[in-house]
C-alpha positions in Angstrom: 160.0 -38.6 169.1 157.9 -40.5 171.7 158.0 -39.7 175.4 160.1 -42.8 176.0 162.6 -42.2 173.2 165.7 -40.2 174.1 166.4 -37.0 172.2 169.0 -37.5 169.5 171.9 -35.2 169.7 175.2 -34.9 167.8 177.2 -35.3 171.1 175.3 -38.4 172.4 175.8 -40.3 169.1 179.4 -39.2 168.5 182.0 -42.0 168.0 185.4 -42.6 166.5 186.9 -45.6 164.6 190.4 -46.3 163.5 190.4 -47.7 159.9 193.0 -49.3 157.8 192.0 -49.8 154.2 194.5 -49.9 151.3 196.8 -46.9 151.8 194.5 -45.4 154.4 195.3 -45.5 158.1 193.3 -42.8 159.9 190.7 -42.0 162.5 187.2 -41.3 161.3 184.4 -39.6 163.2 180.9 -40.8 162.8 177.5 -40.7 164.5 175.7 -43.9 165.3 172.0 -43.6 165.8 169.2 -46.1 166.4 169.0 -49.8 166.2 167.7 -52.2 163.6 168.3 -55.1 161.3 169.0 -52.7 158.4 171.5 -49.9 158.4 171.4 -46.6 156.4 174.7 -44.8 155.8 174.6 -41.1 155.1 177.5 -39.4 153.2 177.7 -35.6 153.3 178.7 -33.0 150.7 182.0 -31.2 150.3 181.2 -27.7 151.6 183.4 -26.1 154.2 182.3 -27.0 157.7 180.2 -29.9 156.4 179.5 -33.0 158.5 177.2 -35.9 158.4 175.0 -34.4 161.2 175.0 -30.9 159.6 173.9 -32.3 156.3 171.2 -34.7 157.5 169.9 -33.5 160.8 166.4 -33.2 159.4 166.4 -36.7 158.0 167.8 -38.9 160.9 164.8 -39.1 163.2 162.2 -40.5 160.7 164.6 -43.4 159.8 165.4 -44.2 163.4 161.7 -44.2 164.3 161.0 -46.5 161.4 163.5 -49.0 162.8 166.7 -48.3 160.9 170.2 -47.9 162.3 171.7 -44.7 160.9 175.5 -44.2 160.4 176.7 -40.7 159.5 180.3 -40.8 158.4 182.4 -37.7 158.4 184.7 -38.1 155.4 188.5 -37.8 155.7 189.3 -34.1 155.8 185.9 -33.0 157.3 184.6 -32.3 160.8 186.3 -34.4 163.5 187.8 -37.0 161.1 191.6 -36.9 160.4 192.9 -34.4 157.9 194.2 -35.5 154.5 195.5 -34.2 151.2 193.9 -35.9 148.2 195.8 -35.8 144.9 193.7 -38.5 143.2 190.0 -39.3 143.2 188.2 -38.0 146.3 185.2 -40.2 145.4 187.4 -43.3 145.6 189.1 -42.1 148.7 185.8 -41.7 150.5 184.6 -45.1 149.2 187.7 -46.7 150.7 187.1 -44.9 154.0 183.5 -46.2 154.1 184.6 -49.7 153.4 187.1 -49.5 156.3 184.4 -48.1 158.6 181.9 -50.8 157.7 184.6 -53.5 158.3 185.3 -52.1 161.8 181.5 -52.0 162.6 181.0 -55.5 161.2 178.3 -54.3 158.7 178.2 -56.5 155.6 175.4 -54.7 153.7 174.0 -51.2 153.9 171.7 -48.8 152.2 173.5 -45.5 151.3 172.2 -41.9 151.0 174.8 -39.7 149.3 174.5 -35.9 148.9 176.7 -34.1 146.4 180.2 -35.3 147.1 178.5 -38.1 149.0 176.7 -39.1 145.9 179.9 -39.4 143.9 181.4 -41.4 146.8 178.3 -43.7 146.9 178.7 -44.5 143.2 182.4 -45.2 143.7 181.7 -47.5 146.6 178.9 -49.3 144.7 181.2 -50.0 141.8 183.9 -51.6 143.9 181.7 -53.3 146.5 178.4 -54.4 144.7 177.7 -57.1 147.2 177.7 -54.7 150.1 175.0 -52.3 149.0 171.2 -52.5 149.4 169.4 -49.5 147.9 170.9 -46.2 147.0 169.6 -42.6 147.2 171.6 -39.9 145.4 171.0 -36.2 145.7 172.8 -33.6 143.7 175.7 -35.9 142.8 176.8 -39.3 141.5 179.0 -38.7 138.5 181.6 -36.0 137.9 181.0 -35.5 134.2 180.3 -32.1 132.7 176.8 -30.5 132.2 175.6 -30.2 128.6 173.9 -26.9 129.4 175.7 -25.1 132.2 179.3 -23.7 132.1 181.8 -25.4 134.3 182.7 -24.9 137.0 179.2 -23.9 138.0 178.3 -20.8 139.9 178.0 -22.7 143.2 181.3 -24.5 142.8 183.1 -21.2 142.3 181.5 -19.8 145.5 182.6 -22.9 147.4 186.2 -22.3 146.2 186.1 -18.7 147.3 184.8 -19.7 150.7 187.6 -22.2 151.1 190.2 -19.6 150.2 188.6 -16.8 152.3 186.4 -18.2 155.0 184.4 -15.0 155.9 180.8 -14.6 156.9 180.3 -12.6 153.7 181.6 -15.4 151.5 179.5 -17.9 153.5 176.3 -16.0 152.9 177.1 -15.6 149.2 177.5 -19.4 148.9 174.4 -20.3 151.0 172.3 -17.8 149.0 173.0 -20.0 145.9 173.0 -23.3 147.8 169.3 -23.3 148.6 166.4 -21.9 146.6 165.1 -19.7 149.4 167.7 -18.5 151.9 165.3 -16.4 153.9 164.9 -19.1 156.6 168.7 -19.1 157.3 169.3 -17.1 160.4 172.4 -15.1 161.5 172.9 -17.7 164.2 172.9 -20.5 161.7 175.5 -18.7 159.6 177.7 -18.0 162.6 177.5 -21.6 163.8 178.5 -22.8 160.3 181.4 -20.3 160.2 182.6 -21.4 163.6 182.7 -25.0 162.4 184.6 -23.9 159.3 187.2 -21.9 161.3 187.6 -24.7 163.9 189.5 -26.8 161.4 191.7 -24.6 159.3 193.8 -27.6 158.5 190.8 -29.1 156.6 190.4 -25.8 154.6 194.1 -25.6 153.7 194.2 -29.3 152.7 191.1 -28.9 150.5 192.8 -26.0 148.6 196.0 -28.0 148.3 194.1 -31.0 147.0 192.3 -29.0 144.4 195.6 -27.5 143.2 197.1 -31.0 142.9 194.1 -32.4 141.1 191.3 -30.0 140.0 189.1 -32.9 139.0 188.6 -34.5 142.4 185.4 -36.3 141.3 185.9 -38.5 138.2 183.2 -39.1 135.6 181.7 -42.6 136.2 179.2 -42.3 133.3 180.7 -45.2 131.4 180.4 -47.5 134.3 177.0 -46.7 135.7 175.4 -49.7 133.9 177.4 -51.9 136.3 175.3 -50.7 139.3 172.2 -52.9 139.5 171.0 -51.7 142.9 167.6 -49.9 143.0 168.4 -46.2 143.1 166.4 -43.1 143.9 167.7 -39.9 142.4 166.5 -36.7 144.0 167.3 -33.3 142.4 166.4 -29.6 142.8 165.3 -27.9 139.6 167.2 -24.8 140.6 170.4 -26.6 141.7 173.2 -24.1 140.9 176.0 -26.4 142.1 175.3 -29.7 140.2 172.8 -29.0 137.4 169.7 -31.1 136.9 170.9 -32.7 133.6 173.5 -34.6 135.7 170.5 -36.3 137.3 169.2 -37.2 133.8 172.6 -38.7 132.9 172.4 -40.8 136.0 168.8 -41.8 135.2 170.0 -42.9 131.7 173.0 -44.8 133.0 171.6 -46.6 136.1 169.4 -49.5 135.0 167.2 -49.5 138.1 166.9 -45.8 138.8 164.0 -43.5 139.2 164.2 -39.7 139.4 162.2 -37.2 141.5 162.7 -33.5 140.8 161.6 -30.8 143.3 160.6 -27.4 142.0 161.7 -24.4 144.0 164.7 -26.3 145.3 168.4 -25.8 145.2 171.3 -28.2 146.0 170.0 -29.3 149.4 166.8 -31.3 148.7 166.9 -33.3 151.9 166.9 -30.0 153.9 164.8 -27.8 151.8 162.0 -30.4 151.3 162.7 -32.5 154.4 159.2 -33.9 155.1 158.5 -35.0 151.6 162.0 -36.3 151.1 161.8 -38.3 154.3 158.5 -39.9 153.2 159.9 -40.7 149.8 163.0 -42.4 151.2 161.1 -44.4 153.8 158.7 -45.7 151.1 161.6 -46.4 148.7 163.6 -48.4 151.3 160.6 -50.4 152.5 159.1 -51.5 149.1 
């Protein structure tokens, strides 16, 4: 940041919006950062304690400095957004929530970055609101179909489930050790902060477990409809992703008519965090050309 640019913090950019969209009537939390003619929305993954800021804190500043407005939506049932039990498609639920938020903010057209669950939700939103999307970036998610090579549920998804049922520091470390390729940079302070975020909203934990019991397949397979999405799409995957395997990225590449795929070696499920500098350069180039 330059000397005249204020330091970006989660607290200074924190906002709430009441949305009504279809059967939804709830309060969403989001972070609103920067100013610009074009807006980038970031949608986080489904891990316990996740939030827009936690998922994307290494990626916000370069976009703001490049002149974009950045919106980080906390999905229903995460962070400071209202709790919810989802018995249907979580992808479509989040897509409806995003439409409601964009309506409140008066944003007609946005670029979207979706990570994991956020990728599924981005695809769901694009299918129902094609006129409201610019370019799409999908990391580790986008369609809920099975892998041709890796048993389901994957190792990582099993560990997420265990953490939701028993939110302990031991289960958190087990999950994070699989979540990224190299967990050696993760400090005890980082683990404790994440655990504190998880335990602060036990209602979110309980509702996720209830939702999974009501409908184990929260993220439907959109493979048969991918051809309908004509937006330019950048797919980013980690070769060692143990949550959503790399062949899912290949299925997206085959189904999306204007997609390109970048694969990071020595990378797990969190490409935008593990390879932040390269990822940020790629996204800025993709959005601006």
